[in-house]
One Martini backbone bead per residue (centre of mass of N, CA, C, O) as a GRO file, in nm:
protein
  115
    1MET     BB    1   4.159   4.033  -3.124
    2TYR     BB    2   4.451   3.871  -3.054
    3ILE     BB    3   4.610   3.594  -3.216
    4THR     BB    4   4.823   3.363  -3.145
    5GLY     BB    5   5.026   3.110  -3.241
    6GLU     BB    6   4.955   2.916  -3.010
    7GLN     BB    7   4.649   2.923  -3.048
    8LYS     BB    8   4.649   2.816  -3.336
    9ILE     BB    9   4.793   2.547  -3.285
   10LEU     BB   10   4.588   2.431  -3.081
   11ALA     BB   11   4.343   2.443  -3.269
   12VAL     BB   12   4.457   2.267  -3.494
   13LEU     BB   13   4.516   2.018  -3.321
   14ALA     BB   14   4.224   1.960  -3.242
   15HIS     BB   15   4.121   1.911  -3.539
   16LEU     BB   16   4.388   1.710  -3.625
   17ALA     BB   17   4.408   1.463  -3.412
   18TYR     BB   18   4.337   1.210  -3.594
   19LEU     BB   19   4.641   1.188  -3.701
   20LEU     BB   20   4.754   1.038  -3.437
   21GLY     BB   21   4.581   0.822  -3.356
   22GLY     BB   22   4.383   0.649  -3.198
   23LEU     BB   23   4.288   0.841  -2.911
   24GLY     BB   24   4.393   1.128  -3.002
   25PHE     BB   25   4.118   1.247  -3.116
   26ILE     BB   26   4.025   1.287  -2.804
   27VAL     BB   27   4.256   1.366  -2.610
   28ALA     BB   28   4.364   1.631  -2.727
   29PRO     BB   29   4.102   1.808  -2.715
   30LEU     BB   30   4.053   1.756  -2.413
   31ILE     BB   31   4.307   1.885  -2.300
   32ILE     BB   32   4.270   2.160  -2.429
   33PHE     BB   33   3.990   2.217  -2.310
   34LEU     BB   34   4.082   2.198  -2.003
   35LEU     BB   35   4.343   2.401  -2.015
   36LYS     BB   36   4.171   2.645  -2.200
   37LYS     BB   37   3.934   2.807  -2.042
   38ASP     BB   38   4.070   3.110  -2.057
   39ASP     BB   39   4.052   3.056  -2.382
   40PRO     BB   40   3.812   3.112  -2.608
   41PHE     BB   41   3.936   3.023  -2.876
   42VAL     BB   42   4.052   2.742  -2.800
   43HIS     BB   43   3.810   2.626  -2.648
   44GLU     BB   44   3.608   2.630  -2.887
   45HIS     BB   45   3.772   2.457  -3.083
   46ALA     BB   46   3.797   2.210  -2.896
   47LYS     BB   47   3.495   2.160  -2.862
   48GLN     BB   48   3.424   2.110  -3.154
   49ALA     BB   49   3.622   1.874  -3.199
   50LEU     BB   50   3.535   1.685  -2.971
   51VAL     BB   51   3.241   1.641  -3.058
   52ALA     BB   52   3.298   1.540  -3.344
   53HIS     BB   53   3.473   1.296  -3.256
   54LEU     BB   54   3.263   1.161  -3.068
   55VAL     BB   55   3.045   1.113  -3.275
   56LEU     BB   56   3.215   0.931  -3.458
   57ALA     BB   57   3.280   0.716  -3.242
   58VAL     BB   58   2.989   0.631  -3.185
   59ILE     BB   59   2.910   0.555  -3.472
   60SER     BB   60   3.133   0.343  -3.505
   61ALA     BB   61   3.045   0.157  -3.272
   62ILE     BB   62   2.762   0.098  -3.373
   63THR     BB   63   2.846  -0.017  -3.645
   64GLY     BB   64   3.023  -0.244  -3.532
   65LEU     BB   65   2.798  -0.388  -3.374
   66LEU     BB   66   2.603  -0.422  -3.621
   67SER     BB   67   2.800  -0.600  -3.788
   68LEU     BB   68   2.753  -0.859  -3.622
   69LEU     BB   69   2.441  -0.851  -3.751
   70LEU     BB   70   2.485  -0.722  -4.057
   71ILE     BB   71   2.362  -0.432  -4.051
   72GLY     BB   72   2.627  -0.255  -4.049
   73LEU     BB   73   2.717  -0.299  -4.344
   74LEU     BB   74   2.511  -0.082  -4.451
   75LEU     BB   75   2.670   0.160  -4.283
   76LEU     BB   76   2.956   0.195  -4.405
   77PRO     BB   77   2.904   0.423  -4.615
   78VAL     BB   78   2.818   0.630  -4.403
   79LEU     BB   79   3.080   0.627  -4.241
   80ALA     BB   80   3.262   0.713  -4.473
   81LEU     BB   81   3.121   0.984  -4.520
   82LEU     BB   82   3.175   1.097  -4.234
   83CYS     BB   83   3.484   1.088  -4.256
   84VAL     BB   84   3.504   1.283  -4.492
   85LEU     BB   85   3.356   1.515  -4.356
   86LEU     BB   86   3.556   1.547  -4.123
   87PHE     BB   87   3.803   1.606  -4.292
   88ILE     BB   88   3.698   1.860  -4.433
   89THR     BB   89   3.608   2.023  -4.177
   90SER     BB   90   3.887   2.019  -4.040
   91ILE     BB   91   4.037   2.179  -4.252
   92ILE     BB   92   3.860   2.428  -4.233
   93ALA     BB   93   3.904   2.476  -3.929
   94ALA     BB   94   4.213   2.511  -3.946
   95ILE     BB   95   4.206   2.756  -4.132
   96LYS     BB   96   4.042   2.935  -3.943
   97ALA     BB   97   4.246   2.925  -3.710
   98ILE     BB   98   4.482   3.054  -3.865
   99ASP     BB   99   4.290   3.319  -3.916
  100GLY     BB  100   4.129   3.369  -3.632
  101GLN     BB  101   3.863   3.199  -3.658
  102PRO     BB  102   3.572   3.073  -3.625
  103TYR     BB  103   3.406   2.738  -3.581
  104GLU     BB  104   3.134   2.530  -3.714
  105TYR     BB  105   3.005   2.240  -3.714
  106PRO     BB  106   2.803   2.055  -3.882
  107LEU     BB  107   2.503   1.912  -3.722
  108ILE     BB  108   2.622   1.970  -3.390
  109GLN     BB  109   2.521   2.230  -3.227
  110LYS     BB  110   2.328   2.113  -3.012
  111LEU     BB  111   2.549   1.953  -2.863
  112ILE     BB  112   2.740   2.191  -2.803
  113CYS     BB  113   2.541   2.358  -2.630
  114LYS     BB  114   2.528   2.126  -2.403
  115PHE     BB  115   2.851   2.117  -2.341
   0.00000   0.00000   0.00000
């Protein structure tokens, strides 16, 4: 199966969307996911990125709420570690997309299978 340049760019954009700032890290992969249902390569990359970004957003929100009770302050190093992990795995995913290969984010595959 030949992967076009456009497919690779869309897959890379889905993985690196958090660089857009704001809600772009969720909106960009969601739009790509919804618009490219007929393209298995782009659709799968967008789904992987969307779930990974959503998981980090939920964990960040929970940590933020718990910080109000001072409990969350203890979770800030864990959140920082998860952000670094997302950054590293997103770079790996983008490289795989450029090479035309599939990628699965670690630790979240059960969620992705349900999605």
